[in-house]
C-alpha positions as CSV (number, residue, x, y, z in Angstrom):
1,M,-17.5,14.7,18.9
2,P,-17.8,11.3,16.8
3,D,-19.0,8.2,18.9
4,L,-18.6,5.4,15.9
5,D,-17.4,2.4,18.7
6,A,-20.2,0.6,17.1
7,N,-18.7,0.3,13.7
8,V,-14.8,0.6,13.3
9,R,-13.2,-2.7,12.4
10,I,-10.0,-3.3,12.9
11,R,-7.8,-5.8,10.1
12,D,-5.0,-6.5,9.0
13,V,-2.8,-4.1,6.7
14,K,-2.5,-4.6,3.2
15,L,-0.5,-2.8,0.2
16,T,-3.7,-1.7,-0.9
17,D,-3.8,0.5,2.4
18,A,-0.8,2.9,0.7
19,S,-2.6,6.2,0.0
20,A,-4.4,6.2,2.7
21,L,-1.0,5.1,5.2
22,A,1.1,7.8,3.2
23,A,-2.5,10.1,4.6
24,L,-2.2,9.7,7.6
25,M,1.3,9.9,8.1
26,C,0.9,13.8,7.1
27,E,-1.3,14.3,9.3
28,L,0.8,13.7,11.8
29,G,3.6,15.5,10.2
30,Y,5.0,13.0,8.3
31,E,4.9,14.0,4.2
32,T,5.1,10.1,2.9
33,T,4.7,9.6,-1.1
34,S,2.0,7.0,-1.2
35,E,4.4,5.1,-3.2
36,E,6.7,5.7,-0.4
37,M,4.5,4.1,2.1
38,M,4.0,1.4,-0.9
39,A,7.8,0.6,-0.3
40,R,8.3,0.6,3.4
41,L,5.0,-2.0,3.7
42,K,6.3,-4.1,1.6
43,S,10.0,-4.1,3.7
44,I,8.1,-4.5,6.5
45,L,5.3,-6.9,5.4
46,L,8.4,-9.7,5.7
47,D,9.2,-8.2,9.0
48,P,7.4,-11.2,10.9
49,R,8.2,-8.5,13.8
50,Y,6.2,-6.0,13.0
51,S,2.0,-6.1,13.1
52,T,0.6,-3.1,10.8
53,F,-3.6,-3.1,12.0
54,V,-5.6,-0.8,9.6
55,A,-9.3,0.8,11.3
56,E,-11.9,1.1,9.2
57,I,-15.5,3.7,9.1
58,D,-17.2,2.7,6.8
59,N,-15.4,0.9,4.2
60,Q,-12.4,4.4,4.9
61,V,-9.1,3.3,6.4
62,C,-9.0,5.7,9.0
63,G,-6.4,5.3,11.5
64,M,-3.4,2.8,11.7
65,I,-0.9,1.6,14.4
66,G,2.7,0.1,13.4
67,T,4.3,-2.5,16.6
68,L,7.5,-4.0,17.2
69,T,8.0,-6.8,18.8
70,H,12.0,-7.4,19.8
71,A,14.6,-8.4,21.8
72,S,15.8,-6.6,24.9
73,Y,18.7,-5.7,27.0
74,E,17.3,-5.2,30.0
75,H,14.3,-7.9,29.9
76,N,15.2,-11.4,29.5
77,D,11.3,-11.3,27.5
78,P,9.8,-9.6,24.8
79,S,9.0,-5.8,24.2
80,G,7.3,-3.9,22.7
81,K,6.9,-1.0,20.8
82,I,4.3,0.5,19.5
83,I,6.3,2.5,16.9
84,A,3.2,4.4,15.0
85,L,-0.7,5.3,16.0
86,V,-2.7,8.0,14.1
87,V,-6.1,8.3,13.2
88,A,-7.5,10.8,10.7
89,Q,-8.3,13.8,12.1
90,R,-12.1,14.3,11.2
91,L,-12.6,10.8,13.1
92,R,-10.6,11.3,16.6
93,R,-13.2,10.7,19.4
94,S,-14.3,7.8,17.7
95,G,-13.4,5.3,19.9
96,S,-10.4,4.1,16.8
97,G,-7.2,4.8,18.6
98,R,-8.8,2.1,21.6
99,A,-9.4,-0.3,19.3
100,L,-6.2,0.4,17.3
101,I,-4.3,-0.2,20.7
102,A,-6.4,-3.2,21.6
103,A,-5.7,-4.4,19.1
104,A,-2.6,-4.0,19.1
105,E,-2.2,-5.8,22.8
106,K,-3.7,-8.4,22.5
107,D,-1.0,-8.8,19.1
108,F,2.0,-8.8,22.3
109,A,-0.1,-10.3,24.3
110,N,0.1,-13.2,21.6
111,R,3.0,-12.9,21.2
112,N,4.4,-13.5,25.3
113,V,5.0,-9.7,25.5
114,T,4.8,-8.2,28.6
115,R,5.7,-4.5,28.4
116,V,4.7,-1.9,25.4
117,T,7.0,1.6,25.2
118,L,5.4,3.6,22.1
119,T,6.9,7.6,21.5
120,T,4.9,10.7,21.1
121,R,6.4,14.4,20.7
122,F,5.9,17.0,23.7
123,E,3.8,19.0,22.6
124,R,1.0,16.0,20.8
125,D,-1.1,17.5,24.6
126,E,-4.2,15.4,23.6
127,A,-1.9,11.9,22.2
128,H,-0.6,12.1,26.7
129,R,-4.2,12.4,27.7
130,F,-5.0,9.2,25.2
131,Y,-2.4,6.9,25.9
132,E,-2.5,8.3,29.6
133,A,-5.9,6.7,30.0
134,L,-4.9,3.5,29.0
135,G,-2.9,3.6,31.1
136,Y,0.4,4.1,30.0
137,S,2.6,6.3,31.6
138,R,5.1,8.7,30.9
139,T,9.2,7.0,31.8
140,G,11.0,8.9,30.2
141,F,12.9,10.7,27.4
142,R,13.1,10.8,23.6
143,F,16.4,12.1,21.8
144,A,16.9,11.4,18.2
145,K,19.5,12.7,16.2
146,N,19.8,12.9,12.3
147,L,22.9,11.0,9.7
148,A,24.2,11.3,7.5
149,R,23.8,8.2,4.8
150,A,27.1,5.9,4.5
151,S,28.0,6.7,1.1
152,K,29.0,4.2,-1.5
153,E,32.6,4.1,-1.0
154,Q,32.7,3.7,2.8
155,P,30.4,1.4,3.6
156,A,28.7,2.0,7.2
157,K,30.5,-0.4,10.3
158,S,29.2,-4.6,10.3
159,S,29.9,-5.2,14.0
160,V,31.2,-4.1,16.7
161,A,34.3,-6.3,16.2
162,D,33.9,-4.1,12.3
163,A,34.4,-0.5,15.0
164,D,37.0,-2.2,17.1
165,Q,40.0,-3.0,14.7
166,E,40.4,1.0,13.7
């Protein structure tokens, strides 16, 4: 069990981290190429609502966290969502995950976010214990459904008004 808290460094993501992030996504079970991650990062880095931090140990990326700050229908203040958090299997329990969460929570506080949510798969019991130890509580279930992509001949509806006209 690694004990490397003092050696963990957190910094903003760079495009040159794409390969390392792709490998981390693969560890989570999301097969991702370096090229795919590069395209994703280019899009994400253009959107100021997103923040992405990486953890490094000995100048090697060993973890990442991606967050989104957004408006909410349920609350007046902005909400935050941890979209992705992963630490390389061999370096779990090194303090990297805690350091990434702390960086994200500091960034959320700077954005006036007072409520943070995240989702995790049912089978990730170790992750559940990790989040609970950091003060997160189980509040519900996530449901997911894959949708077919809109064809080029029929563009997707762009607003509720478009949908109401049918």
